[in-house]
N, C-alpha and C positions, 0 to 999 in steps of 0.2 A: 504494500500500500504506500502511495506517495503522499507524504505529509507536506510537501513543499507547495506554497501558494504561488499562483501566477503573479506576474508584475501588476496586472490589473487588480487582482484581489488585494495585493499589498498596498496599492494606491488607495483603494477603497478604505482599507484599515487606517491609513494615515489621515485620510480626509475626515473620517469619523472621529479619530483621536484629536485632530486639530479643532474641529467644531466643539467637541466636549471640553477641551482644555480652555476654550474661551469663556467658559462659565464655571467659575471655581466653586469650591465647597461652600463659601459664604453665600453665593448666589442661590444655591439649592436650599440652604438653611433658611434664607429669607422667604423663598417661595413656600417652603414647608410651614413656616411660622404664619404666613398670611393666607395659606390655603389657596394660592394663586397659580393658575395654569401657566406653565412656562412658554408663553407665546413666542418669545424670541428664539428659543431653541427649536421649537416646532417649525418656525419660518426658515431657520437656517438648514434644518434637516430636509425640509421640502425643497428649498432652492438647490441643494446639493444632490437631489434625486433619491434620498433615502426613504422618504415616505412612499414613493412608488417603486421600491426595489423589486418586488415580485410581480409587478404589473407588466405585461408584455409591451415591448417598445411601440407597437402599432397603436397602443392606447395611451401613449404618453409616459409610460413607465420606463424603468431601467432594464427590465427583463432578466434580473438576477434570480438565483435560487435561494434555498434555505441556508446553504453554506455561507454565502455572502451576507445574508441577514444576520446569522449567528455571529459572524466575524465583526460586523458593525456593532451589534448589541454589546458584545464583550468589550469593545473599545470605548463605547459611550459610557458604559457602567464603570469601568475601571478608572477612567480619566476624569472623574468628577461627577458624572451624572447619576451613578449608583442605580438603585432600583427604579426610581421615577424616570430618570433620563432614558434608560434602555427600554422601559416599558412604553415609551412613546411610539416605538415601532410595532408594538403588538396590534394596536387598533387598525392601522391601514392594512395589515396582513390579514387579520380576521375579516375585515370589511370587504376585502377584495377576493379572497380565496373562493368563497362560494359562488360569487358572480363569475369569476374566471372559469370555474369548473362546470357550473350548472346554469348560468345566466343565458338569456337570449342574446342574439347579436345586438338588438336594440339596447338592452340593459348594459352590455359591455361598452357600447359606443357612448352611452350617456353617462354611466357612473364611474367607470374606470379612469377616464381622464380627470374627473373631478377629484377622485381619491389621490391620484398622482400629483395633482396641483395643490393638495393640502386641505381639501374638504374633510372634516373629521366625521368618521362613521363610528358611532358607539355600538355596543353589542348588548341586546336584551335577551338573555337566555334564562338566567336564574330567577326563581320566584320564591317568595317567603316560605311557602310550605314544601317546596320541592328541593331546594338546595342543589346539591350535586346530582340529584336524581332527575336528569333532564327529561326523561320519559314521563315523569310525574307532573309535568306542568299542567295548569288549569286555564291559562289565558285562552280565550276563544276568538276565532275569526270566522264570522258568519257571512256567507255570500249574500249580497243584495244588489242584484243586477250586475253591472260591470265593476262593482266595488266589493271590498271586504270590510266588515265592521269589527274592530278589535275591542275586546273588553277584558280587563284583568290588570294585574300588577306585576312589574318586574322589580328586582332589587339588585344592588351592587352593579348598576349600570355606570361604569366609569366614563367620565367625560360627557355625560348627557347635557351639561350646561353649555358646552362649546360645540356640540355636535349639530350637524345639519340633518343627519339621518341616523336612525337606529335600526340595525339589522335585528329583526325580532322574530322569535319562535312562538307560534300559537297553534292551537288545535282547530282544525277544520273538519274533523270527523271524530265520532265517539270511539271508534275502534272497539276492542274488547279486552278483558282482563288478561288474556294470554298474549296479546299483541299490543302492548302499551306504546311501542315505538311507532306504530302506524297512526295515520290520521293527524300528523303534525306537519305544519307547513312553515316556510321561511319567507319573511317579507322585508322589504325596504320601506321603512316608515319615516316620512319627513317629520322633523320635530316642530314645524310650524302648523301642524294640523290641529284643528279644534278638538278639545277633549283630552289633550295630553298635559299631564301635570307632573312637574319635576320637583322632588323634595330631597335636599341634601342629607347625607348620612354623616354625622360626626364620627371620626374613626381614629384608630391608633396610628396608622402608618400611611405612607404614600399620600400625604395630605395635599400636595400640590396637584395631584391627579384625583380630584374629588369624585366620589361615588354617590349614586342617587337611587332613591326609590322613584320609579316612573309609573304613574297610574294612567291607564288607557281607558277612557270613558267614551264609548261610541266613536272611536277614532277611525275615520274612513281612509282606506288605502285603495288606489286603483288596481285592478287585476293585473296590469302590466308590471306591478311591483312585486309580484309573486316570483320568488327565485326557484327555478326548477319545477318539479312536478308537485301538484297539490297532494298532500298526504305523505310526501317523502322527505319532508324537511329535516327530520331527525337524522336521516342517513346522509343528506346533503351537508350537514354541519359536522360530520365526523372528521372529514379531511381538514376542516377549519380548526377543529380541536387539536389535531396533531401539530399543526403549525404553531398554535398557541402554546402547547406544552413544550415544544422544542425551544421556542424563544424564552419561555419561562424556565428552561434549564440554563440558558445563557445568562439571564438577568442576575440571579443570585451568585453565579460564579464570578461575574464581573464585579459585583458589589463586594464579594469576599476578597477578591484581589485588591480592591481599593482599600478596604479595611486593613488588609495585611500590609500594604504599603505604609499606611499611617502608623501601624504598630511597630513595624521594623524601624522606621525613622525615629519614633519615640524611644524605642529600646536602645538605639545607637547613641542617643543624646542624654537620656535620663540617668542621673547618678543616684545611687543609694548605697549606704555603707561603704563610701569611698571607692566605688567602681561603677562602671556602666552596667545597667541591668541586663543589657544584651550579651554580656559575657557569661551570664548564668544559664546553665543548661535548662533550668526550670522555666526560663523565659524562651530560650531558643527552641527547645524541642516541640512545644505546642505549635509554634509558628511554622517550623519545618514540616510538621505533620500536616498542617493546613495546606501548605504549598503542594505537597505530594497529593493530597486529596483533591485539590482544585484542578491540578493537571490531569489526574485520572478522570474526574468528572468531565473535563473538556473533551477527552477522547471519546467518551460515550456520546457526548453532545454532537460532535462532528460525525460520528457514525450515523446517528439518527437523521441528521441533516442530509448526509450523503444518500442514504436510502430514500429519503423523501424526494430528493432531486432526481434520483434514478427511476422514480415511479414504482418503487418496490414497497411491499408492506412494511411499515415502520411503526406500527402501533405500540408494540412492546418497547422498542428502542426509544420512541418519543416519551413514553411514560417513564422508562428507566432513567433517561437523561434528565427529566424534570425531577425525579426522586433524588438521585445522587447529587445533582447540581444544587438543589435546595438545601440538602443536608450539608454539603461541603461549604456552601456559602454561609449558611447560618453558623456553623461551627467556627469558621474563620473570623466572622464578626464577633462572635462570643469570646474567642481567644484574644481578639484585639482589645475588647473591653477589659478583659482580665489583665492584659499586659499594661494598659494605661492605669489600672487600678481606679482610684477615686476620680481621676481626670477622665476616665472612660464614660462617666456620667455627665460630664460638662458639655454644654452645647458647643463650646469653642473648638473641641477636638473632633466633632462630627460623627464619631462612631456610635453615639447613642441614637442618632437618627438612622444610621445604617442598620443598627440593631433592630429598631422598630420596623423598618421597611422590609428587611430581608426575612423577618419572621413570617411575613405574609406568604412567602413562596412555599412554605410547608402546609399551607391551608388552601391556597388558591393558585391557579385556576382549578386544580384538583388536589385533594388532600393526600398526604403520605399514605394514609390507611387505604384509601380507595385505589391508589396505584398498586399497592401490595396485593390487594384483593384481586385486581385485574390480572397481575402477573401470575398469582397462584392459580387462578382458574385457567387462563389461556396459555400459559407456558408450562405449568407444572401439572396440569390436568387434575387439579384438586376440585372438589365440589364447589359450586357457586355459593358465595357467602353473603351476598347482598342482593 
């Protein structure tokens, strides 16, 4: 296997690094404190083509694959952006993937150039009672002539306040108890429609990318905004979830590398008991362990991205990359806090924010436990446990 990047891929990495380096840790702390969307970073990423990375060139995108997306996310996270910075690339990927794979020609011609140009597409999948059980959603979409009328509530819709559209999953048929995954459809919902109410959720982490409860009260959507086949929306969204999980493998790894850099710099300078604390194996070994774990998780990440780009089945690898990336990133940030000691809790050293942010990766977009249950069932042939 060739691990060498092409010159074009290295240039992409350098560009992502340069953009991220232009927004230092103080910038992200301020955005976090104010719960303010990082419009400046979004605009720079859009101008450089990162928002449209996976969109084909004929629709205004860059035409790259998941390998390039992962490489960019790692650079953005490590060089200042952390979890929030790298997660900016998740929304356009999720918003475009289903349209690329299942959308009509008219939908591709209309929406893909918009996404590549920076129009924000939020994602409305999770519901208060369903959580990660996507097949358990209750939102309805009833046909009324050439429109669908949506009713229900979504939760944890990140970026709904800056989005022009929300890609929304809703039930268009009752199905039956044995086939819960059927009768679900996928829609592109404009956020300026009557009946749409957005309520902010105060939360622990990733505060500059605010999340919302979104209430749909007789929200009308034209039938041409249905993505793919009616009743097949759950299956249409599966490929989208793989891209999300792969990128959410990269995000905590990059954040962990950033925290590790901060911890190493601190350990090299901080003196206690008349010696640099970085001389002590009790400080060195945890940081060295994290470096090894982050590098190992990165290998799994690139394998998942490569399989996706090859059109191969990558469900196990996408889930595994997210699982090990989240754990390695979390442990790296936790060890950074331990290295800084009391100063690890101080805003000025930034690891406390990274700690809050990276903890999310073990819960969302899919929890550690659900990933393990999936691998146990589909790879180890153990009985289904959920």
